[in-house]
C-alpha positions, 0 to 999 in steps of 0.5 A: 492488472497482470504481473509480467515484468516489463521495464522493471514494472511488476504489475502492468495496467490493462489497456482499458484503464482511463484518465479522468477528472476528479469531481468529488468523493462520496462517503468512503468508497465512491468517487465521482469523476468525469471522462469525455464530458460524461460523469459517473461513479467509481469505486475506491477501496482506500478507507483512509482520509487520502489527506491532500490528495483529492482536489476537484478538477485534478487528473485521476487514473482508473482501472476497469473491473474484470467483472462486467456486472459489478455495480461500479465498473471502474476502480480508482488507482492513482491521482495526479499531484502536481504531475506526480502519480500517487497510488491509492489502491490499498490492494496494491501493497499485497499484490506487490509483496507477492509479486516482489517475492516471485521476481526476487525484487524484495531482498528481505524475501529472497531466502524464502521459497514458500508464500502464503497470502491472508494467513490467520495467526491467533486471533488476527489475519496477516497479509502473508507468511513466507517460509523455508526449511529453517523458519517462517516470517509473518508480514503485514502490508500497508499502503502509504500516500502521505508525505510531509517535508519529504518524509513518508508517513503512515497512517493518514487517519487514526487506524484502530485496525492498524494498531491491532496489527501492530499489537499482533506483530509485537506479540509474535515477536516477543514469542520469538517468531519473525515478523515484518511490516511492509510499507509500500509508499506509492509516490516518488517525493519521499526520502525517509519514513516515519509513523504519523505521530501527530495523526495517530499517536497510539499507532506511533507509540506501538510502531516504535515498540514493534521495532524494539520487539524486533519487528522488521520495517520495510518501507519500499518506494513504488515506481509508478506510471500509467503503464504499471507499478514497480518496486524501488528502493527501501527508505530509511526509518526515522527513529525517536 
């Protein structure tokens, strides 16, 4: 995907993307699809459950790998849920965070003129660090695909890694360091955001601890189409 803005889309899909029919998922990283009567395997980098998203026969959208020698030449980008595209590529939030900063589409990032990706802080590696002459801000990015009763929720499975990231952000905030969580909600049917306490109660507990510690929460909604991805509005966070 390239990053030239077009009609408010910040990440544009290449012309060699294809629409297929979903057959099945194998373990965590592979899905079988059908295109023009031919079945083949594609890669998915989403290690979550993708709860409620993958049903046999539904339409899916794949991008072609830049490396022609890669074992699986296509990557699962989006799935169609009742006519609504939902983005499942977990690399997209990081890309949108940086592209949104570059094109000033995330208001919280506008005061910062430097951007570093994948930065180590203590014993953890966070997705980004932005800075200006006065301060730095450390950011972790997450992909959201689950919506219940118009509430976008995260995670869709127990995530020890996500819990670790929250603990890191809480610790940094308690040291007086500015931190934020960027949730990229890759579907259009949500009106607010909350942690999935019925799926991972420990994550939900840490989430609200993070808010109390001063961690900023940015649940931005995606704008999705087969042409590309843009950044929509920032949704309200539901508090306990």
